[in-house]
C-alpha positions as CSV (number, residue, x, y, z in Angstrom):
1,M,0.0,0.0,0.0
2,T,1.2,3.5,-0.7
3,Y,1.0,6.3,1.9
4,H,1.4,10.0,1.7
5,A,3.5,12.0,4.2
6,K,4.1,15.7,4.3
7,V,7.2,17.5,5.4
8,T,6.3,20.3,7.8
9,P,8.3,23.4,8.8
10,G,11.5,22.4,10.5
11,G,11.9,19.2,8.4
12,K,9.4,17.1,10.4
13,V,7.7,14.3,8.5
14,V,4.3,13.1,9.6
15,I,3.9,9.4,9.2
16,P,0.2,8.4,8.8
17,A,-1.4,6.8,11.9
18,E,-2.4,3.6,10.1
19,L,1.2,3.0,8.9
20,R,2.6,3.8,12.4
21,R,0.2,1.2,13.9
22,D,1.0,-1.4,11.2
23,L,4.7,-1.0,11.8
24,G,4.5,-0.7,15.6
25,I,6.0,2.8,15.7
26,R,5.1,4.6,18.9
27,D,5.6,8.2,20.1
28,G,9.2,8.7,21.1
29,D,10.6,5.7,19.1
30,S,13.9,6.3,17.4
31,L,13.9,5.8,13.6
32,M,16.8,5.1,11.4
33,L,16.8,6.7,7.9
34,E,19.0,5.4,5.1
35,K,19.4,6.6,1.5
36,D,19.4,3.7,-0.9
37,K,21.5,3.4,-4.1
38,N,18.6,4.6,-6.2
39,G,18.1,7.8,-4.1
40,G,15.1,6.3,-2.2
41,L,14.6,6.5,1.5
42,S,14.4,3.5,3.9
43,V,12.8,4.1,7.4
44,K,13.4,1.5,10.1
45,T,12.9,1.4,13.8
46,F,15.9,1.2,16.0
47,E,14.7,-2.2,17.1
48,Q,14.5,-3.4,13.4
49,V,18.1,-2.3,12.8
50,V,19.3,-4.1,16.0
51,R,17.5,-7.4,14.9
52,E,19.0,-7.2,11.4
53,E,22.5,-6.7,12.8
54,Q,22.0,-9.6,15.2
55,R,20.9,-11.9,12.3
56,R,24.0,-10.8,10.3
57,F,26.2,-11.5,13.3
58,R,24.6,-15.0,13.9
59,A,25.1,-15.8,10.2
60,A,28.8,-14.8,10.5
61,V,29.7,-16.6,13.7
62,G,27.1,-19.4,13.9
63,P,24.1,-20.0,16.1
64,D,26.0,-21.4,19.1
65,Y,28.5,-18.6,19.5
66,S,28.3,-17.0,23.0
67,V,29.9,-14.3,25.1
68,K,31.7,-17.0,27.0
69,Q,33.2,-18.4,23.8
70,F,34.1,-14.9,22.6
71,L,36.0,-14.2,25.8
72,A,37.8,-17.5,25.6
73,D,38.7,-16.8,22.0
74,R,40.1,-13.4,23.0
75,A,41.9,-14.6,26.2
76,S,45.0,-15.3,24.1
77,D,45.2,-11.7,23.1
78,W,45.3,-10.5,26.7
79,P,48.7,-9.8,28.3
80,A,49.8,-12.2,31.0
81,D,50.0,-10.7,34.5
């Protein structure tokens, strides 16, 4: 579905209420804006960006990688006392 948004004085963009409800955007949420290669604009919630990065990280390190394993992997980099 296509929505219309208007830029108000000061550069504020009003996102239609129906779209905010559908996307789970609430007052005070942080949104991330990104210009795509075609000059378009992508709008994502901060939570969406975090989930996307978590999926990329899991794909890179595997589903069983943990903080404990990370610390063990890095222990050899630490200077001995």
